[in-house]
N, C-alpha and C positions, 0 to 999 in steps of 0.2 A: 951684430946679428949672430945669434946662437946657432941657428940651423941654416945651412946653405939651401938655396932653392934647388929642387931636383930638375933634371932635364925634362922638358915637356914631352908628351907623347909624340911619336913621329908624325901622326896625323895633324897635330897642332902646329908643328914646325912646317909641315907641307902647306897648310892653309896660310900661315904667316908668310912663308917664302913666296907663294904664288901672288899674294897681295903686294908684298914689298917689291917684287920684281916688276910688277905693273905700275909701281910708283906710289903705292898707298901705304903710308906708315901704319903699322899694326902692332898691338900689344895684347898680352894676356892680363886680365883684370879680375877683380872679385875674390871670391872665397878661395880659389886655387892658390893665389899669391899669399893671402893671409894664413891659410892652413899650412902651407909649406914652411913659412917662417916660424910657425909654432911647432914644427917638427911632427905634424900629424901625417897619417898615411896619405899616399898620393891620392888626390881627389878624383872622383869619377867625372865631374863636370869641369871643363876648361872653357871659360868664356873669353872671347876676343873682342877688342874694340879697334876700329880702323878709321882712316880718313875716307875710305871709299863709301859711296852711297849704296843703298840696297840694290839699286839697278846695276851699278858697276860690279858689286859682288856677284850677282846672279849671272852676269855675262862671263865672269871669270871661271865659274865652276859649273860642271855639267849637271850635278844633282844638288838641288837646293829646295828648301821649304820656306814659303813666305810666312814665317811665324808671326811677325808683327812689323810688316814693312812700313806701316804708317808711323811706327815708333823707331824705325831704323834697324830692326833686327831681322836677320835672315839665318835660317838653319842650313849649314853646309854639311852634306853627308860624305864622310870619308870612305875610302875604299873598303874598309871593314864593316861598313854599315852604321858606324857611330855618327851621331849628329852633333855638331858643335855650333853654338850660337855666335854669330858675328854681328856686332852692332856698330853702327856709325857713331863717331864722336858726337856727344850731345851736350847741350847746356840748357839749364832751366830758364824759361822766359817769363813764366807766371805760375804761381801756386796758390791753392786755396785751403791748404791744410789736409786735403784728402788725396788729391792727385796733382802732379806737376805737368804743365804744358811745356814741352821741350822743343828745341830746334837743333838742327845739326850744327856742330862746332867745327872749328878749323884745327884744333890741337888736342892732344891727349890730356894736356894740363887743364884745359877747360872742362874736359869730361871728368877728371878726378875731382875738380873743385866742386862739382855738384853732388858728390856722394856724401853719405850721412856721417860716417865716423872715420877717423884717421886710419884705423886698422883695415878699413875697406877701401881706402883711397890710395892704393899703391898699384903700380903696373910693372909687369915683367916682360922683357923682350926675349922671346924664346929662341931667337937666332943669335943675338949678341950677348945673351945671358946678362942683361943689364937690369938693375932695379931702379925704377923711378918712384921716388917717395917724397913729394914736395911738402907734405904736411906732417912728417915725422911719425908715420904709423909704425914703422919697425921699432923705433925707440919706445913708443907707447906699449908695444907688445912686450918688449924687454922689461919695462917697468910694471907690467901687469895693469895697464890703465886703459880705460875706454873714454874717449872724449870726441866731441863733434868736430867736424871740419868747419872752422869759422865760429861765429858767435852762437852759443848753444840755443838761446831762445829763438833766434831767427831760423836756424837750421831745423829745429823741431817743428816750428810753426809751418814750415813748407809742407810737411806731411806728418800728421800726428801718429801715424803708425810707427814712426821712429822711436816713440816712447817704448812700445812693446819690443821692437827690434833691439833697443839698447838693453832691456832686461834680459832678453834671450841671449845676446852675445856675451854679456857680463856673466851670466850664469853658466853658459856652456864652456867658456874659455877661462873661467875663474878670474875675471878682470874686475878691478875696482872702478866704479864709475867716478870720473873726475868731479870734484865738488861742484863747480859751476854747472856742469852738464846735469848732475843729479838734481840740483835745485830747479833747473829749467824744466826737466821732464816731470818732476813732481808737481810743479805749478801747472803744467799743461794737462795733467791726467783727466780733468773734467772734459776736455775736448775729445777724449776717446769716443764719446757718444756720437760724434759726427762721422765716425768711420763705418763702412759697411760691415755687416755681420760676417760676411765671407772673409774679409781681410783679418778681422779679429780672431775668427775661428782658426784660420790657417796659421797664425802666429802661435796660438795655444798648441795646436797639433805639432808644430815644429819643436816647441819646448818639450812636449811629451815624447817625441820620437828621438830625443837626443841620446847619444851613446854614453853620456856622463850624467851625473845626478840632476834630474829635472828639478829637484827640490831647491836648488840654488836659485834658478830663475824664478820659480814660483814664490820663493821667499821674498824676492825683490818685487814681485807683484803686490805682495802685502805691504812691504815697507814703503813703496812709492805711492800707494793709494790706487793703483791700477785695478787691483782685485775688487775694491769697493765700487769702482765705477762700472767695470765690465761684468762682474759676477757678484752682485750684491748679496744674493742668497748664500753664496759660499762665505763671503765676508761675515755675514751674520752668524753663520755656524762657527766660524773661527772665534768670534767674540763671545758667543755663548759658552764655548768650552775652555776659555782662558783659565778658569779656576780649577779645571780638572787636572788630575795628575796620573798619567801624562795627558796632555790636552789632545783633542782629536786631530788638530792640524799636524802635530808632531807625528802621531801615529800614521796619518795619511801620507805624509811626505816620505816616511821610511818605507811604507808599502810601495809607493810609486817608484822610488829609487830601486827597490828590489826587483820589480817587474821588468821583463826584458824590453830593451829599446825598440825591438821590432814589433811591439804590440802597443802602439799608442792608444788604441781604443780601450785596451785593458787598463792602462794608466788613467785614461779619462774616466772610466767607470769607478776606479778607486777614488778619484777626486770627487766625483758626483755622489758617492756614497756618504759624503758629509751632509747632504741635504736630503729632504724627503723625496721619495720616488716621483711624486707629481712635480716637484720643483726641478728635479733632474730632467724630466721630460720637457718642461718649459724652457730650460736653458738650452737643451739640444735643438728645440724648434726655433728658439730665438737666434741661434747661431746658424740656422738654415742647413743643418745636416740633412742628408737624404732620409727619406722615410725608412729605408732599410736600416740605417745606422741609428736613427731615433728608436726604432723598435728593438734592435739588438741591445744597445747600451741601456735604454730605459728598462727593459726587462731584466737585464743583468744586475742593475742597481737594486731591483726589488726581489731578486731570487732568494729563496730560503737558504739557510746555511747547510753545509754538507753534514750528513748524519755522522755520529760517532762511529768509529770502525767496528765497535762491538754491537751496533744496532742490528735488528733483524733485517732480512732481505726485503720485507715489505716497505720498510722505511727508505731503503735505497731505491726501490721501484717508484715510490711516491716522489722522491726527490728528482729522479730522472724524468718522471712524467712532468714535473713542474718546470725544469730547466731545459728539457729538450736538447737540441743540438748545441746549446750553450754550455754543455757540461764540462768541456775541456777548459774553457775560459773561466768558468766558475771555480774549478779546482785550482787553477793558477792563482786566482784571487784569494782563495782559502790558504794556499801555501804562503802567499805574501803576508797575510795576516798572522800566520803562525810564526813566520820569521820575525815579524815586528814584536810579537809577544815574547819571544826568546830574548831579543835585543833589549827590551824594556823590563824584563823580569816579571811579566804579567802571567796570570793564571789562564788556562785554556789549552786546547789541543796544541801539541808541539808539532813540528814538521814531520816527525816520524809517524805521528797519529794521522796526519793528513795523507801521507803516503799509504798507510794501511787502509784508510777509507777509500782512497783512489783505486787501490787494488780490488776492494770490494765492489766498487762501481763497475770496473771492467769485467769482473766476474758475473755480475748481474746482467750487464749488457750482453755478454756472450750467450746467455740463455735466451736471448731475444724474446723477452716477455711482452705482452701487450701493454703499451704505455700511453696510448692516445685513444681517443674515442674511435678514430678510424681503424684501430686495431681490434675492436670488439667484433665478436662473431654475430652481433646483432646491430642493425642500423636503423635509420629513420624509416626506410621503406618497410622494414619488418614490423615496426610499430604500427604503421598504417594497416598492414596486412592483419595485424592482431585486432583491428577495429578501433584503435585510438585515433583521436582527432589531432591533426597536425597543429602545432602552435608552440609557444614558448616553453610549455611543459616538456616537450621532447628533449630540450637541452638539459633540463633538470633530471629527467629519467636517465638519459645516457650518462650524465655525470655520476649519478648514483651507481649505475652498472659498472662504470670504470673504477670507481672506488672499491667495489666488491672484488673486481678482477685484480686490482693492484694488491689487495690483501692476499688473494689466492688465485694465481693464474689458472689453476685447474678449473675454475668456474667459467672460463671463457668458452662455453659451448652453447650453441643456439638454444637447445631445449631448456637449459638451466636459466639462461638470460631471459627467455620468453616468460617463464614463471615469475622471475624476479621483477621484470618490467610490469607485468599485469598487477602484481601485488603492490608495487610501489605506486603505480598510477591510481589504484583504488585508494590508497592512503592519501594521495594528493587531492582526490575528489572529496574525501571526507573532510580534509582541512579546509577546502574551499567552502563547504557547506557550513562549517563552524564559523568561518570568517563572515559569511553572509548573514548568519543568525545574529552575530554580535555587532553587526554594523547598525548605525542609526537608521531606524525605520524598518529593521529586519522583521521577519515573520514571527519571531518569538518575543517581540517587545511587549511592554505592558499594554500598549494601545492596540495590539493585534486583535 
């Protein structure tokens, strides 16, 4: 073992001590053990497993939360307000590839035996500082290897989400997937279609939130066939661009890696920019993102590029009008693209150009110009007051007025906009008359 396990937080030791003194064996399991062995910073989440049932756990601690009592999990709230999940030893009794039915087990070894990969099937005793590693997870970490607990095909068939989990773990921790495990997960990728959209979505978002290069895991999505099954639109875009130099996938992966890990929606936007905006929205809806996120990411995918830094102020006003409150996210994406161009030796705005344009954006915003229809000095009620009939034409008229004001904010005065509105409404009426005359059976046809 290269890295010794750190001392668990005092609250974790307190929970373990309370349970052990009551006669219930208790261990720390999950990512905290794995990450410590990898020498990663001390994790925020420490999960415990115990012989005690949920009812017994709740009797021992004053403040608890029934997170998933039916599955054996209780949240224990420590003195500092931090909640720790405590789960009864479990074993699988039936699986259908989507979810496992579990029962309480009598030993921690039974609990570890049901876990997916050896690197996740280790336990640490926070009081005795003892590592329990029945499947060689520590040695696999030393060797940089990811393999299943037990026979790969059987373990993956228990829950096909393990395909995506394998790709995420291998990418995040730089592990090579053991050959037999790799064959089994590749063979099983068509079964990803049986998973709920929410579970597939959350795996993707975990990949995009990683603090190391998400491109490693996403590359495994392509190599395994998982991208073709779960995101066929993106796979088609990958294949269309294979002959390009550089290909769009390479450019996209570099951009995603450059974007900050705390902005998974930005990274998702960069990924979805490989497809048409309508396809991007379809993917977001298929993954059952909230309406707010579909709207935000879908609009960001379709947003126009940032103007050049030497463009006129009107160009920046139009850009701000188009992107609205997404402007910071849009600039971050532009900066990522600029970094990619530098890395690949491509033509186009460099990072310093994007910074200069960003300063122009901030300067224009500081002037608080009218950027939306609601900022106009004239509204729908004013158009009615002018004698115009409410209808779809109002939107066209107001859009025309906004365009004038974006070009010259000084025009945003009621008396000026009233004249412009009436003149434009008259031109619309004239166009309608021309359309009517040119329609089949119109009053100026030869049979009239």
